[in-house]
C-alpha positions as CSV (number, residue, x, y, z in Angstrom):
1,X,37.0,145.2,109.6
2,X,35.6,145.4,105.7
3,X,37.2,146.4,103.5
4,X,36.0,149.5,100.8
5,X,35.1,147.4,98.3
6,X,32.1,145.2,100.3
7,X,31.4,148.7,102.2
8,X,30.7,150.2,98.9
9,X,28.3,147.2,97.6
10,X,26.7,147.3,100.6
11,X,25.7,150.7,100.0
12,X,24.4,150.0,96.4
13,X,22.7,146.9,97.3
14,X,20.8,149.2,100.0
15,X,20.1,151.8,97.8
16,X,18.6,149.6,94.6
17,X,16.2,147.6,97.8
18,X,14.8,151.6,98.9
19,X,14.1,151.7,95.7
20,X,12.6,148.6,95.0
21,X,10.8,149.2,98.4
22,X,7.9,151.3,97.7
23,X,5.3,149.4,96.3
24,X,3.8,151.6,93.2
25,X,7.2,150.9,92.4
26,X,7.2,147.2,92.8
27,X,4.1,146.7,90.9
28,X,5.7,148.9,87.5
29,X,7.9,146.4,87.8
30,X,5.8,143.9,87.9
31,X,3.8,145.5,84.9
32,X,6.8,145.6,82.9
33,X,7.9,142.0,82.8
34,X,5.4,141.0,80.6
35,X,6.2,143.9,78.3
36,X,6.8,147.3,77.8
37,X,3.5,150.1,78.9
38,X,2.5,153.3,77.8
39,X,1.6,155.7,81.2
40,X,-1.9,155.9,80.3
41,X,-1.7,152.0,80.4
42,X,0.0,151.9,83.4
43,X,-1.8,154.9,85.3
44,X,-5.2,152.4,84.6
45,X,-3.8,148.8,85.2
46,X,-2.2,150.2,88.9
47,X,-5.5,152.6,89.4
48,X,-3.2,155.6,90.0
49,X,-2.4,159.1,88.4
50,X,-0.3,159.2,85.5
51,X,1.9,162.1,87.0
52,X,2.8,159.6,90.1
53,X,3.6,156.8,87.6
54,X,5.9,159.4,85.9
55,X,7.2,160.0,88.8
56,X,7.9,156.6,90.3
57,X,9.4,156.0,87.0
58,X,11.7,158.7,87.4
59,X,12.7,156.9,90.5
60,X,13.3,153.3,88.6
61,X,15.3,155.0,85.3
62,X,17.7,156.7,87.6
63,X,18.8,153.2,88.5
64,X,18.7,152.3,85.5
65,X,16.0,149.0,86.0
66,X,13.7,150.7,83.7
67,X,13.4,153.1,80.3
68,X,11.4,154.9,78.6
69,X,10.8,155.7,74.6
70,X,8.9,158.4,73.0
71,X,6.1,156.8,70.9
72,X,4.5,160.0,69.3
73,X,2.6,161.7,72.4
74,X,3.1,158.3,74.2
75,X,6.1,157.9,76.0
76,X,6.7,153.9,76.6
77,X,8.0,152.3,78.8
78,X,10.5,149.0,79.4
79,X,12.5,147.0,81.6
80,X,15.8,148.5,80.9
81,X,17.8,145.5,83.5
82,X,17.3,141.6,83.2
83,X,19.0,141.7,86.1
84,X,15.3,142.7,87.5
85,X,14.0,139.8,86.2
86,X,16.2,137.9,88.7
87,X,15.3,139.9,91.8
88,X,11.9,139.8,91.0
89,X,12.1,136.0,90.8
90,X,13.7,135.9,94.3
91,X,11.1,138.0,95.8
92,X,8.4,135.7,94.4
93,X,10.2,132.5,95.4
94,X,11.3,133.1,98.8
95,X,9.2,136.1,100.4
96,X,5.6,134.3,101.1
97,X,2.5,135.6,101.5
98,X,1.9,135.2,105.0
99,X,4.6,137.7,105.6
100,X,7.5,134.9,106.0
101,X,10.8,135.0,104.6
102,X,11.4,131.8,102.8
103,X,11.3,129.7,105.7
104,X,8.4,129.3,108.6
105,X,8.4,132.2,110.4
106,X,8.4,130.4,113.7
107,X,11.1,128.3,112.3
108,X,13.0,132.0,112.4
109,X,12.1,132.9,115.2
110,X,13.2,129.5,117.0
111,X,16.7,130.0,115.2
112,X,17.0,133.7,116.7
113,X,16.1,132.5,119.9
114,X,18.3,129.6,119.8
115,X,21.0,132.0,118.9
116,X,20.7,134.0,122.1
117,X,20.5,131.4,124.0
118,X,24.6,130.0,123.2
119,X,26.0,133.7,122.7
120,X,24.6,135.2,126.1
121,X,26.0,132.6,128.1
């Protein structure tokens, strides 16, 4: 049986992964890793509207991943929690472009089939 702490931690992780699970939000994080950007620049870099950028920024801001600061008429966004850099690096390193997660997909499937064999009989 799982304890309450572990359940709460898993719920927090799930919420974080849900927030990071949208391509626009991951792209915003990726751009902001290189430094702060205003909405207009993000909009141009990501080829999407400023309202769309602002909407996704709001979701990232609720999780305290990014922040925003008004600079005259502009709002500049930045990475607020440096732990997101570690998460991004793990994704970059462990999730390959061919769709595999870490190890070779065939190796993962083979391991899964072997586990099924040992559990069924």
